[in-house]
N, C-alpha and C positions, 0 to 999 in steps of 0.2 A: 504494499499500500504506500502511495506517495504521500509525503508530508506536505503540508501547505507552507509556503514561504512567509516569513515575517515581513510584513509590509514596511515597518520602520527601517529594517536593515536594507531593503531594496531602495527606499527613498535615499538613505545616506549614501549608498554606493552610486546611485544615479546622480545625486547632487555633485559628488566628487568627480565623477567622470564627465559630466556636462561641463564643469568648470575647466577640465583639461581639454575637452573637445568641443569648445564653444562654436566651432564652425558647423557643427551638426545640430539639428533641432533637439530640444529637450525631449520631445516625444520619440524621436529615433533612438536616442540614448536610453530612454526608459524601456523601450521595446527590446533593445538589445540585452539589457540587464535581466529583464524578466524572461526572455527566451533562453539566456545562458543558465539561469537558475533552474528553469524547467528541464532543460536538456541534461544538465548534470544530475538532477534527481532521476530522470528517466534512465540514465546510464548506470545508476546505482551508486554514485559517489556520495560521500559524506559532505553535503553541501554546506559551505560556510560563506559568509559575506566576503572574506578575503579571496577565496577560490573564485567566486563569481566575479569579483572586481578584476582579478588578474586576467581571466579568460575573456571577459567582455572588453577589457582595455585592448587586448590583442585584436579582437575582432573590429573594434572601432578604429584602431590604427590602420587596419587593412581597408576599411571603408574610406577613410580620409585619403590614403595613398591611391586608391582606385578611382577617385573622383576625376572627371575629365578636366583638362586645363580650362580655366575661365577665359583665357585669352585666345579666341579662335583664330586670330590673325597670326599667331605663331605656329600654326600647323605646318609641319614639314611634309613636303611632297616627296614621295619615294624617288630616288635618283637625282634629287636637287641639291643635296648636301655635299660637303667636300669629300666624303668618303663613299658617296652613293653615285658617283659618275658612271655613266655607262658609255660604251662605245670606244 
């Protein structure tokens, strides 16, 4: 049987991570934290706020790094760079 997660712990983890990842919406960070908690429970881990925070932080870092560049004018066309010359 799965345990329910303590709402206060999730709020604290979400608050800390949102401060660290302010580029992401609060709702997105909150969802990541809740999903991480549920996933760890489902996998049978002894879920602690520290574990959830570490795993959610890794996931949020991946989200931030995978965001497309905001400056579309800097798009590199294949073959146009100094190392991509053809012919």
